[in-house]
N, C-alpha and C positions, 0 to 999 in steps of 0.2 A: 272328921278332923277338918278344922278350918284351913283353908289355903291362904297363903300370903304371897304378895307380889312385891318384888323389889324393883324399883325403877330409879333412874338417874337421868339428869339433864346434861347434855354434852353440847358445847358450842362448836360448830364446824363451819368450814367455808361454805358459803351459800351458793345457790344456783346449780346449773348442770355440772359444774366442775367441783362438786363436793369432794371427789378424791384428792383435791389439793390439801385436805387435812389428812396427813399421812402419819398416823400413830404418834409415837413419842417425839418424832422430829419436830412436830409443831408445838410440843410443850417447851422445847428449848428455843425454837425459832418460830414464833407465832406468825400465822399467815398475814396478819395485819402489818407486821414488820416487812415481810417479803413484798407485799403490795406497795408499801411506801417506797421501798428501794426501787422497785420496777418503775414506779411513777417518776421518781427522781432521775433515773437513768434513761427515761423515755423508751422503755422496753415492754410496756404493756401491749399485748397483742391487739391488732386492729380488727381482726375478724375471729369468729368462733373457730376453735381448733380442738382436736382431741387432746393435744398437748399444749395447753396455754402456758404462758411464761411462768406463772406461779408454780405449776406442776413441774416444769423443767428445772426450776431452782431446787425443788426437793429431790428430784431425780439425781441431780449432780451431787447434792449433799449425801444422798444414799449411796451413790457410787464411791464416795470417800470412805463410807463405813464398810462397804463390801467391795474393796478394791480388787479382789480376786475374781469377781463376777463380771459378766458382760451386762450391757444395758437391759436386755430382756429379762435376765435373771434378777437384776436389781429391781426392775419394775414389779416382778412377781413378789419380791419380798415386801415392797412398799404397799402393795395393794392386797396383801394376803388377809388383812383384817376387815376388808370391805365386802365380804361375801354377801350375796343377795342384792347388792347395789349394781346399777348399770355402769360398769367400769370399762373404759376403752382398752383395746389390745393393740397398741401401736407396734409397728415393726422396728427392728434395730436401726434400719436406715432412716426411718422417720424420727427416731429419737436423736440420731446423730445430726440430722438437719435442724431439729429444734434447738439443740445445743449451740450450733453455729449461729442461728438467728438470735439467740439470747446474748451471746458474746460475754466477755469477761467483766464488763462494768458492774452488773448487779451483784456478782459474787464478791467483787472488790469492795463495794460499798457495804455489803452485809458483813464482811470481815471487820471493817472499820467500826461497825456498830457493836459487834459481839466481842471483840478482843478486849483484853484487860484482865487484871488479877481478880480472882474470885474472893469474896469476903472471908472464906474459910481457908485461904492460903496459909502455908506454914510460916510461923514467925519465930524469930530468935532474938530475945532481949528487946522485943518491940519492933524489930526490923523485919520487913517482908523479905523472905528468902526466895530468890529467883535464880535461875540457871540459864546458861547459854550453851548451845551445842549445834552441830551441823550434820547434814547427811547429803548423800548424792542420790538423785532419783531420775528416772526416765520420763520423758514427756512425748506427746504425740509427734509423729514425724511430718508435721505440716510444713509448708513453705515458710510460714511466718516464724515457726520455732527454729527451723534449720538456719534461718538468717541470723539468729542470735546464739543458739546453743548447738554445739558440735557433738558428734558421736565420738566416743572414746575408742581408740584404736589399740590393737595389740593386747598384751597381758595374758594371763594364764587361760582366760576364757575367750580369747580372740577378739576382745573389744565388745562394743554394744551395737545393737541394730537400730536403736532409737537415739535421738539427741538427749543429752543429759544436762541437768542443772544442779547447782549447789544450793541447798536450802539451809538457812540458819534461822533458829527460833529462840525467842526469849520466853521462858515459861515460868509460871508461879509454882514453886515446889509444894508438894502435898496434893494440890488439886490438879496439877499439870495443865492448868489453864494457859492458853497461849496469850501472851501480852503483846507480842509483835513478831513479825517474821519478814525476812527478805530472801530473795533468790537471785542468783547471778550465774553466769557461765561457770563450768567446772574449772576453767583456767584461772579463776579468781580464788585465792586462798581464803581460809576462814578469817584470818586477821584483816584481810582486805574487805571482806563483807561485813564484819562485825560493827564497824562504825555506823552502818545504816540502822542499827537497833538502839543506839545510845540515846536517841531522843526520848525513848520510853523509860529511861532510868532517871531517878531523882532521889533526893534525900529521903531517908526512911526505908531504903532498900539495901540489901546486901547481895551481891552477885557472886555466884559460884561458877568457875570455869576450869576446864582441864588444861593440860600443858600446851595444847595447840594455840591457846590464846595468851601464852606467856610472853608477850612482846611489850617492851618498854613504852613505845608510843601509844599502844592501846591502853595500857594501865593509866597513863597520864590522861587520856581522853575520858576514861571511866571516872577517874577521880574528879574531873571537871564537872561531872553531872551531880556531884555531892553524894553519890551512892557509895557505900562501902563495897569492898570486893575481897574475894578469897580465891587466888589463882594458883594452881600447881605450876611449877616451872621445871624445866629440864635440868639434869645434871650431866656431868661429863663435858666433852668438847663443845657441845651445843648449848651449854648452860649460860645464862646471862651472868654478868659480873655483879655480885651482890656483896660489896665490901662491908666488913663489920665496923660500924661506926660506934656502936655501944652494945655491950652484952647485958642481957636482962637476967634476973635471978632464975627464971624458968628454963634457961638454955636458949631461948630465942634471941635475936639481935635486931637492932635497928640498922637500916641501910637506905640506899636510894636506888630507884629503878625508874627509868624513863623521866628522870629529873624530879621525881616526887619522893617524899619520905615513905618508907614501908617498913613493916615488921616481918621478919623472916622466921618461919617456924619449921623446924626439922623434926618431924614426928613419924613414928612407925606404928602401924595398926595391923591387926589380923582380922580377916573376914573368914568366917567358917560357914561353909555350905554343906549340903548333904554329901557332896562328892569329896571335898577336901578343904583344908584350910590354906589360905593364901596370905602372904605377908607383903607389905610394901610401905614405902615412906610416902605419907600423904598429909594433908592439912590436919592440924590438931584443933584449931579453933580460931575465933576472931576476937580481937581485943577491942572493945568499943571505944577505949580512950586513945587508941592508936590508929593511924591510917591503915588501909587494907593490907593484911599480911600476904606475903608471897611464900607459900610452903615449898620445900624442896623434896624430891623423891629419889630413891635409889634407882640407877639406870637398870633397864632390863626387867623391871618388875611392873606388873599391871594387875588391876583388879577388875572383876566382871562388872 
C-alpha cells in the first residue's frame, strides 16, 4: 500500500523568538502588527531576552483570555502547541518585570488599530446595531493605580481589596466587536463616562442602551452624532417627564427629551427561558422616519 504525506507551509515569527507566533492569537493579531506597534512606541527590546517585547504582548493578550490563571499558567497555555521546540521557561517574577518594561503604550496603540465594527455586525433596516453598557472591575494595587482608582469600602462583602474602575464599552451587536471603550474611577457614573464614547457614533448606526443611560443631556449628545438611538427609561418617581405632544396610531407618542424630539414606545414583551417566563415593558422597535424612540418600562421588572 502506497504511503502519502500531507505537508503544509506555515509562516511564523523568525529567529530564536519563534514562540512569538502563539497559535490562533497571531491569526487575529499578526506579529507584523505587533512589531509595528512596538516600533512606534519605542518598546522594541535593546538586548536579547527570553521574554522579548513581542512575546510579552501576546502574554498579556493571553492573560485577558485566561483571566482566572496566573502568568505561568497562561504561558503554559500559549506554548502548549510548540512541543519539540526550544521554548523558554520564565518565572512568574520575570514575566511581571517584562510587563512593567513594556508599559501600557503598545497595548493602547494595538487597541486603536483593532477596534471598530466588524463587517458581519448585525444590521436593522440598513443601520449598524450597536450597544453601550458598563461594568466594574478590579485592577492591580500599584501606586499609580491607587493614585487614580480607589478601593470600594463597606457593602455586603466588606468592600474590595484592590482598586476598582468603571469600564464602559461600545460594541457591535451580533459580533460583539468592541468599537470603543473608556474607563474612569468608580465614583464616575455611567452617564458621566458615556460621552467619552460618542466620537465613535455616526450616521448609519443605531445605539441600544438600558435605563441607566436614560438622561436627557446624554440623549441630546447622541442625537448630535446623527446616530439613531433606542433607550429604555425609568418609570415612577425617577422617570423623566415625557409629555404627550402627539398620539400615533400604534399607541406610541411624540415627545421631547433633553430638548430633542423623540418617539416614546410603551411595549410589553415576554422572554421564556428553561426556568421560567418573565414579563416586562421594553422597547418595541425603532421608527426610521422618527428620531430615536425612548421606551418606557414597568417599575420593578427586569429581564436577564
